[in-house]
C-alpha positions, 0 to 999 in steps of 0.5 A: 793593233786593235784587239777583238775586244777593243773592236767590239767596244768601238762598235758598241760606242758607235751604236750608242752614239747612233741612238743618241743622234736619232734621239736628237734628230727626232725633235727636228721636223726638217733636215736640209743639207746645202751642197755643191761639188764646187767651192766658191759658189755661195753655199754658205751664203745660201745656207745662212740666208735660208736659215735666217729667213726661216727663223724670221718667218717664225720657224725654230731653226738651226744651222750646222756648219760642217765645213771643218776647214773653212767654217764661215757661218759665224763670220757671216752672222757676225758671231765669230767671237762666241764660245760654246757652252756646255751643261750636263745634257750636252753642248749649247748652240749659240743663239741668234735672235729668237729663233736661230741656233748655230753650231760651228767648229769656229766656236772652238778655235783659238782665233779666226785664222787658226787652221784645222789640220785634221784627217778624215776620222777626226772630222767624222768624229767631230761632226758626229759629236755635233749631231749627238751632243748638241742640245738643239731641242725642238726645231722646225728646220735644221740647215746643214752647210757642207764644204765642197766635194763629196768626201768624209763630211758629206758621207757623215752627214747624209748617212748619220742623220735619220730621215734627211729631207733632202739636199739643195744644190748650189751652182754658178753658170760656169761649166766647171761648177756644173761638172762638179755639181753633177758629181754631187747629184750623182752622190746623192742618187747613190745614197738615195737622198732626194735633191730638192732643187738647184740654185744658180748663184751669180747668174749675172751682175745687175747693172746699178745704173740701167738694171740689165743683168750681165752674164759674166760667168756664162748663162743657163748653167742651172737650167742645163743641170735641171734639164739633164737631171730632172731636178727642179731649178729653184731660181737664179740669183744675180751678184749683189752690189749693195754696200754691206756692213756684214758679209751676209747679204740678205736680211740685214741689208737692202731687202728691196734688191733683186738679189733679196727678191730672188732669194725670198722666191727660192726660200718660199719654194723650199718652204712649200716643198716641206709643207707639202711633205707634211700633208 
């Protein structure tokens, strides 16, 4: 049983952490979450490619992986064996190249196949600690890779980060994915967080022989959500068939592929939205 004094101490500790989060986040110009109510639609792929491309454009960028149970960002960036370091000021993110910083629970696990078996409060505490204790420094962009659903992780991110710029929603053309993405959009509306746009991933399979796009998961799901909600469709991305030496598929592989071209078009649109917001 928690006494009144203990409850008061918890409230004060929470308020103190909120102040530290606000202090850390005030040094970051733009904060964007990548979400989808559905799993397996390519959220992490989109988040990683967005962060990579922004960093390659010269923006100081961070990517925060808050998928506690399935942290895939380190694997996609080929840095899963990295270990987080600390100093007197807090936690140091793993750096990739010149302009990209990365934080994931994976860096704290003993092995790549170690499960995280946590209830909601512990997940919330871990995410808030990443926000309050990580030394991001001054960034142009922080990209947050969220897990599927509309649960603890999403609420923690959307309610803890001050002045969140918005959310990029990822879907596939399939009706099951569309239904779940609409739930995430409604969550954003209830929390009064702007949805910047919708990405339709796996829009089709580009035939390597003739170049035709085969709609193996259906057609027009992203356009359907956009028409229904009034949220802009940022673009549709086909399945990439380029052989890969790493899991991530854009900037380390075939830059001339249709996949890469459409990703870059989407990223340029997001960049323009943020530039317009600064004006």
